[in-house]
C-alpha positions as CSV (number, residue, x, y, z in Angstrom):
1,M,107.3,-23.9,23.0
2,K,108.4,-26.9,21.8
3,R,105.9,-28.8,19.5
4,R,106.0,-31.8,21.3
5,I,105.2,-30.0,24.7
6,F,102.3,-27.9,22.9
7,L,100.4,-31.0,21.5
8,Q,100.8,-32.9,25.1
9,K,99.1,-29.9,26.4
10,A,96.6,-30.3,23.7
11,I,95.7,-34.1,24.1
12,L,95.6,-34.1,28.0
13,G,92.6,-35.7,29.2
14,T,89.1,-34.7,27.8
15,A,87.8,-31.4,28.8
16,G,84.2,-31.1,30.2
17,L,81.7,-29.0,28.7
18,F,81.5,-25.1,29.6
19,T,78.9,-26.5,32.3
20,A,81.0,-29.5,33.2
21,T,80.1,-29.4,36.9
22,N,76.7,-28.4,36.0
23,Y,76.3,-31.1,33.3
24,S,77.3,-33.8,35.9
25,A,74.7,-32.5,38.3
26,F,72.4,-32.8,35.3
27,A,73.4,-36.3,34.2
28,N,72.8,-37.6,38.1
29,L,69.4,-36.5,38.0
30,Q,68.4,-38.8,34.8
31,Q,67.1,-41.6,36.7
32,D,63.5,-42.8,37.4
33,R,61.7,-40.7,35.0
34,S,58.7,-42.8,33.9
35,N,56.7,-41.6,37.0
36,S,57.8,-38.0,37.1
37,K,55.3,-35.2,36.5
38,K,56.0,-33.8,32.9
39,I,56.3,-30.1,32.6
40,K,53.7,-28.7,30.5
41,V,55.1,-26.6,27.7
42,G,54.0,-24.2,24.8
43,L,55.5,-23.5,21.5
44,I,55.6,-20.1,20.1
45,G,56.6,-19.9,16.3
46,A,56.1,-23.6,15.0
47,G,58.2,-23.4,11.8
48,W,61.2,-25.2,11.4
49,Y,63.6,-24.2,14.4
50,G,60.7,-23.8,16.8
51,M,60.0,-27.6,16.4
52,V,63.9,-28.4,16.0
53,I,63.8,-27.2,20.2
54,T,60.5,-28.4,21.0
55,E,61.5,-31.9,19.6
56,A,65.0,-31.9,21.3
57,A,62.9,-31.3,24.5
58,L,60.6,-34.0,24.1
59,K,63.6,-36.4,23.8
60,S,64.2,-35.4,27.6
61,G,60.9,-37.6,28.4
62,D,60.3,-34.4,30.9
63,V,57.7,-32.2,28.9
64,E,54.3,-32.4,27.5
65,V,53.5,-30.0,24.8
66,I,49.8,-28.7,25.3
67,A,49.8,-25.5,23.3
68,V,51.5,-24.1,20.0
69,C,50.9,-20.8,18.4
70,D,51.9,-19.6,14.9
71,V,50.4,-16.8,12.5
72,D,50.9,-19.6,9.7
73,S,48.1,-22.0,9.7
74,E,50.0,-24.4,7.7
75,H,52.7,-24.5,10.3
76,L,50.3,-24.6,12.9
77,K,48.4,-27.5,11.6
78,S,51.6,-29.6,10.6
79,S,53.2,-29.1,14.1
80,A,50.1,-30.1,15.9
81,D,50.0,-33.2,13.9
82,K,53.8,-34.1,13.9
83,L,53.4,-33.3,18.2
84,E,50.4,-35.6,18.5
85,Q,52.1,-38.2,16.5
86,I,55.2,-38.2,19.1
87,Q,53.4,-37.5,22.4
88,G,50.1,-39.4,21.6
89,T,48.1,-36.1,22.7
90,R,47.1,-33.1,20.2
91,P,48.2,-29.9,21.6
92,K,45.9,-26.8,21.7
93,E,46.5,-24.3,18.4
94,F,46.6,-20.6,19.0
95,I,47.5,-17.7,16.4
96,D,47.6,-15.1,19.2
97,H,50.5,-15.9,21.7
98,Q,48.6,-14.1,24.6
99,E,45.9,-16.4,24.4
100,M,48.1,-19.2,24.5
101,L,50.1,-17.8,27.6
102,D,46.4,-18.1,29.2
103,V,46.3,-21.9,28.8
104,K,45.6,-23.4,32.5
105,G,48.7,-25.3,33.8
106,L,51.2,-23.9,31.2
107,E,54.6,-23.6,32.7
108,A,57.2,-23.0,30.3
109,V,57.1,-21.7,26.7
110,F,59.8,-22.1,23.6
111,I,60.0,-18.9,21.5
112,G,61.1,-19.7,18.1
113,T,60.0,-16.8,16.2
114,V,61.6,-14.4,14.2
115,P,63.8,-11.9,16.4
116,H,61.7,-9.0,16.1
117,W,58.9,-10.8,17.8
118,H,60.9,-12.0,20.8
119,A,60.7,-9.2,23.4
120,L,57.1,-8.9,23.3
121,Q,56.7,-12.8,23.6
122,F,59.3,-12.8,26.3
123,V,58.1,-10.1,28.4
124,D,54.4,-11.3,28.1
125,A,55.6,-14.7,29.3
126,C,57.6,-13.3,32.2
127,E,54.5,-11.4,33.6
128,K,52.7,-14.8,33.7
129,G,55.7,-16.2,35.6
130,I,56.1,-18.8,33.0
131,H,59.8,-20.3,32.6
132,I,61.3,-19.3,28.9
133,Y,63.5,-21.0,26.5
134,C,63.9,-18.2,23.9
135,E,66.2,-18.5,20.6
136,K,69.4,-16.3,19.6
137,P,69.5,-13.5,19.2
138,L,67.9,-12.2,22.3
139,S,66.3,-9.6,20.8
140,Y,66.2,-7.1,17.7
141,D,67.5,-4.0,19.4
142,V,69.9,-3.5,22.5
143,N,67.2,-1.8,24.6
144,E,64.7,-4.4,24.1
145,G,67.4,-6.8,25.3
146,R,67.5,-4.4,28.6
147,A,63.7,-4.7,29.0
148,M,63.8,-8.6,28.6
149,V,66.8,-8.8,31.3
150,S,64.8,-6.5,33.5
151,A,61.4,-8.8,33.0
152,T,63.3,-11.6,33.8
153,K,64.6,-10.2,37.3
154,K,61.2,-9.1,38.3
155,A,59.4,-12.9,37.3
156,G,62.4,-14.8,39.0
157,N,61.5,-17.1,36.2
158,I,64.0,-19.9,34.7
159,V,65.2,-18.6,31.4
160,Q,67.9,-20.5,28.7
161,I,68.9,-18.6,25.5
162,G,69.5,-20.8,22.3
163,F,73.3,-20.7,22.4
164,Q,73.9,-24.2,21.9
165,R,77.4,-24.1,21.0
166,R,78.3,-23.8,24.7
167,Q,77.7,-27.3,24.7
168,S,80.6,-27.9,22.0
169,K,83.2,-30.1,23.5
170,A,85.9,-28.5,20.8
171,F,85.3,-25.0,22.2
172,S,85.4,-26.4,25.7
173,R,88.8,-27.8,24.7
174,V,89.9,-24.5,23.5
175,K,89.0,-22.9,26.8
176,E,91.0,-25.7,28.8
177,L,94.2,-25.0,26.6
178,I,94.0,-21.2,26.8
179,E,93.6,-21.4,30.7
180,S,96.7,-23.5,30.9
181,D,98.8,-21.2,28.7
182,A,99.2,-24.1,26.1
183,I,99.3,-21.1,23.1
184,G,100.4,-18.1,25.7
185,K,99.1,-14.9,26.0
186,V,96.1,-14.6,23.5
187,H,96.5,-11.1,21.6
188,Q,94.0,-11.2,18.8
189,I,91.2,-13.6,17.9
190,K,89.3,-13.5,14.2
191,A,86.0,-15.1,13.5
192,Q,84.4,-15.9,9.8
193,I,82.0,-17.5,8.2
194,L,82.6,-17.1,4.5
195,Y,80.0,-18.7,2.0
196,S,77.6,-17.7,-1.1
197,P,73.9,-17.5,0.2
198,L,71.2,-18.2,-2.7
199,P,68.6,-15.3,-2.0
200,G,64.8,-16.4,-3.0
201,D,62.6,-14.7,-5.2
202,N,62.4,-11.1,-4.5
203,T,59.3,-10.0,-6.3
204,V,56.6,-8.4,-4.3
205,Q,53.6,-10.8,-4.3
206,A,50.7,-11.8,-2.4
207,P,51.6,-13.8,1.0
208,P,50.8,-17.4,1.0
209,A,46.9,-18.0,1.8
210,S,48.1,-19.5,5.1
211,L,50.3,-16.8,6.4
212,D,48.9,-13.8,8.2
213,W,51.8,-11.4,7.1
214,D,50.5,-8.4,9.0
215,K,51.2,-10.2,12.3
216,W,54.2,-12.1,11.2
217,C,55.4,-8.6,10.8
218,G,54.1,-7.7,14.2
219,P,56.1,-4.3,15.7
220,A,58.6,-4.4,12.8
221,P,58.0,-2.4,9.7
222,K,55.4,-4.0,7.5
223,L,57.2,-4.2,4.2
224,D,55.8,-5.6,1.1
225,Y,55.8,-9.7,1.2
226,R,58.5,-11.4,-1.2
227,P,59.6,-15.1,-0.5
228,N,62.9,-13.6,0.0
229,I,62.2,-12.0,3.4
230,G,59.7,-14.5,4.4
231,H,59.9,-17.7,6.4
232,K,63.5,-18.9,6.7
233,A,64.7,-16.3,4.0
234,W,64.4,-13.2,6.6
235,R,68.1,-13.6,8.3
236,L,69.6,-11.0,5.6
237,E,66.7,-8.5,5.8
238,K,67.6,-5.4,8.0
239,E,64.4,-4.8,9.3
240,Y,63.8,-8.6,10.4
241,G,67.1,-10.5,10.7
242,N,69.7,-7.5,10.9
243,G,72.4,-9.6,8.7
244,H,74.7,-12.5,8.7
245,L,76.5,-11.1,11.8
246,V,73.4,-10.9,14.0
247,D,72.0,-14.3,12.7
248,W,74.7,-16.5,12.2
249,G,78.1,-14.9,13.6
250,I,76.6,-14.1,16.9
251,H,77.4,-17.9,17.7
252,H,81.0,-17.3,17.3
253,I,80.8,-14.3,19.4
254,D,79.0,-15.6,21.9
255,I,81.4,-18.7,22.1
256,I,84.6,-16.4,22.1
257,R,83.0,-14.5,25.0
258,T,82.2,-17.9,26.9
259,V,85.8,-19.2,26.0
260,M,87.7,-15.7,26.8
261,G,85.4,-14.4,30.0
262,F,84.9,-11.2,28.1
263,Q,81.9,-9.0,28.7
264,M,81.1,-6.2,26.5
265,P,83.6,-4.6,24.1
266,E,84.7,-1.1,24.9
267,S,84.4,0.0,21.5
268,I,83.3,-1.3,18.0
269,I,84.3,0.0,14.3
270,A,82.8,-1.6,11.2
271,T,83.1,-1.2,7.3
272,G,81.5,-3.0,4.7
273,G,78.7,-2.6,2.4
274,I,76.6,-4.7,-0.3
275,E,78.9,-5.2,-3.1
276,V,77.6,-8.4,-5.1
277,L,73.9,-8.8,-4.0
278,K,72.7,-5.3,-4.6
279,D,69.1,-5.4,-5.0
280,K,68.8,-8.9,-3.3
281,I,69.6,-8.4,0.5
282,T,69.4,-5.2,2.6
283,T,72.4,-5.9,4.8
284,P,76.1,-6.2,4.1
285,D,77.6,-8.8,2.0
286,T,80.9,-7.9,2.9
287,L,81.6,-6.6,6.3
288,N,85.0,-6.1,8.5
289,V,84.3,-5.3,12.3
290,I,86.7,-4.8,14.9
291,M,85.5,-5.3,18.6
292,N,87.9,-3.9,21.2
293,F,87.5,-6.0,24.0
294,E,89.3,-5.1,27.2
295,G,93.2,-6.6,26.5
296,C,92.0,-8.2,23.1
297,P,90.7,-7.2,20.2
298,V,88.3,-9.6,18.3
299,V,88.1,-9.3,14.4
300,W,84.9,-10.3,12.4
301,E,84.9,-11.3,8.5
302,H,82.2,-12.4,6.3
303,R,82.0,-12.1,2.5
304,L,78.8,-13.6,1.1
305,W,80.3,-14.2,-2.4
306,G,83.1,-15.5,-4.1
307,A,85.4,-18.9,-3.0
308,G,85.7,-18.1,0.7
309,D,88.8,-18.9,2.3
310,M,92.1,-20.2,0.4
311,N,91.9,-23.2,2.5
312,S,88.1,-23.9,2.8
313,E,88.6,-25.8,6.2
314,Y,88.9,-22.2,7.7
315,N,85.4,-21.0,6.0
316,N,83.5,-21.1,9.2
317,G,85.3,-20.9,12.5
318,V,87.5,-18.8,15.2
319,F,91.3,-18.3,15.5
320,F,93.0,-17.9,18.7
321,Y,96.1,-16.1,18.1
322,G,98.6,-16.7,21.1
323,E,102.2,-15.6,21.2
324,N,103.3,-19.3,21.2
325,G,100.7,-20.7,18.9
326,T,97.4,-20.5,17.1
327,I,94.2,-22.5,17.5
328,F,91.3,-22.7,14.9
329,A,88.1,-24.2,16.2
330,T,84.8,-25.1,15.0
331,E,82.0,-26.5,16.9
332,N,83.2,-30.2,16.1
333,K,87.2,-29.7,15.9
334,L,90.2,-27.7,16.5
335,I,93.5,-27.2,14.8
336,L,96.8,-26.5,16.6
337,K,99.9,-25.2,15.5
338,A,103.0,-24.3,17.6
339,K,104.6,-21.2,17.0
340,D,107.9,-22.8,15.8
341,S,106.5,-25.7,13.8
342,K,105.5,-26.2,10.2
343,E,103.0,-29.0,11.2
344,S,100.0,-28.9,12.9
345,E,97.5,-31.2,15.0
346,T,93.8,-31.7,14.4
347,I,91.6,-33.0,17.0
348,D,87.8,-34.1,16.3
349,L,85.4,-33.3,19.0
350,S,82.2,-33.9,17.6
351,N,79.0,-33.5,19.6
352,P,76.1,-34.2,17.6
353,K,73.8,-33.8,20.6
354,M,74.7,-30.2,21.0
355,Q,71.2,-28.8,20.5
356,D,69.5,-31.8,22.5
357,E,72.1,-31.3,25.5
358,H,71.4,-27.2,25.3
359,V,67.3,-27.9,25.5
360,A,67.7,-30.7,28.0
361,N,69.6,-28.5,30.3
362,F,66.8,-26.0,30.3
363,V,64.0,-28.6,31.1
364,E,66.4,-30.1,33.9
365,A,66.6,-26.6,35.4
366,V,63.2,-26.3,35.3
367,K,62.2,-29.6,36.5
368,T,64.5,-29.1,39.8
369,K,63.9,-25.2,40.1
370,N,67.9,-24.8,39.6
371,K,68.9,-22.0,37.9
372,D,72.4,-22.9,38.5
373,L,72.5,-25.6,36.1
374,L,71.5,-23.1,33.4
375,S,74.4,-22.8,30.5
376,C,73.3,-19.4,29.2
377,T,71.2,-17.0,31.2
378,V,69.4,-14.1,30.0
379,D,72.1,-11.5,31.4
380,D,74.9,-13.5,29.4
381,A,72.9,-13.8,26.2
382,F,72.4,-9.9,26.5
383,L,76.0,-9.4,26.2
384,S,76.5,-11.2,23.2
385,T,73.4,-10.2,21.4
386,A,74.0,-6.3,22.3
387,T,77.8,-6.9,21.0
388,V,76.8,-7.8,17.3
389,Q,73.7,-5.2,17.6
390,L,76.4,-2.5,18.2
391,A,78.7,-3.8,15.3
392,M,75.7,-3.2,12.9
393,V,75.0,0.2,14.6
394,A,78.7,1.1,13.9
395,Y,78.4,-0.1,10.4
396,Y,74.8,1.7,9.7
397,T,76.3,4.8,11.0
398,N,80.0,4.8,9.8
399,S,81.1,5.9,13.2
400,K,82.9,4.5,16.2
401,V,81.0,3.4,18.9
402,V,81.8,3.6,22.4
403,W,80.0,1.7,25.0
404,D,79.3,2.9,28.5
405,D,78.8,-0.5,30.4
406,S,78.0,1.4,33.8
407,N,75.0,3.3,31.9
408,Q,74.2,0.8,29.4
409,T,74.7,3.3,26.2
410,I,76.5,4.6,23.6
411,L,78.9,7.4,24.4
412,N,79.0,10.8,22.6
413,N,77.5,9.6,19.3
414,L,73.8,10.7,19.1
415,E,73.1,9.1,15.6
416,A,74.3,6.0,17.0
417,T,72.4,6.0,20.6
418,K,69.1,6.7,18.4
419,L,69.6,3.0,16.9
420,L,69.7,1.6,20.5
421,T,65.5,1.7,20.2
422,R,63.7,0.9,17.2
423,P,60.3,2.4,17.1
424,Y,57.4,0.0,17.1
425,R,54.7,-0.1,14.4
426,A,51.4,1.5,15.5
427,G,49.3,-1.0,17.7
428,Y,52.4,-2.4,19.3
429,K,53.8,-1.0,22.6
430,R,57.6,-1.5,23.8
431,S,58.3,-2.8,27.3
432,Q,60.2,-0.1,29.2
433,V,63.7,-1.3,30.8
């Protein structure tokens, strides 16, 4: 393909979002809000990101936060203080999410807790018929995710999962280019996030006085407290965050699935280890995964050490390798290079309101009772979440994982199959699929 033709295809028009039609419908409903009834919402998990999504919802002008829940009294007080300042009314404060779900008039909840709590809180909200916005990953293990999908189908509630990169204009443009054959058939995709984390204090100590560590651990194993696995720092702990691919890389895997229309990979292999951060983290700081989707493998790579990519511009993003060209994309831009060209073209498509739009999308769906407006349903979020969970299963068992989609299980691999379900701690009961 000639470079001129290739780049002309790249700059044709402005692609809509993945939900372009849906978002247009959403935009047409933004008028005359001042007299409309506000949706009564509650927040479960009132720390950093729980407040990010809740404040995004308040920007829509369509919600009132009437309750917050957190097992850290400092989070609880500071979030209630801030919400009172923003909206003029103070939400009720709870430590137990089940008590919060009984608040009269509660219509929707935002779940911003650690992943090992998602399933229990999600299913409890479904049983109350409450609408849900839940952060990613959907669940800690695969069978939790299946139970969450089942609970939503039974409840019939409106559910959005927090894969906000589905609002990225850059990846929307990538989808348009690939579908218009701008780079020819895509034969391989590679995603990576290369950086060097700064692990916190790993010394066993008493938790902060404000934090109920036992309740924070919930159904997960109760490890000895240390700052390196507590608030914000749990992501590289196997028992809580399950590692870099599940926590951060999942965004790239979800957006690849969305761009390409993939379902689940047919098989996965993974290799890696803890090469540099021994005694600091419990998930791999070095990981290479091949996810064999139908017709096109997706390669994941991360190194949580060293200098990253030779070109730092490529440290965080996705490469789409086509017969006639290559696209590298991040959430804010894309770089295109034709097969026979020495030059590349950069297209900046920043969308700083990506998170706000994703939350507003959910709010509008609840307000209009229209599930068709949703950008990321629980069913679709399950596929992205299960994909990265299976990658970690392949890593932990050092084996090839073959996924039987019709039966939602792993084929001919007993050790890997066992990891589809993690036993809960005494006092907590799993929801059945």
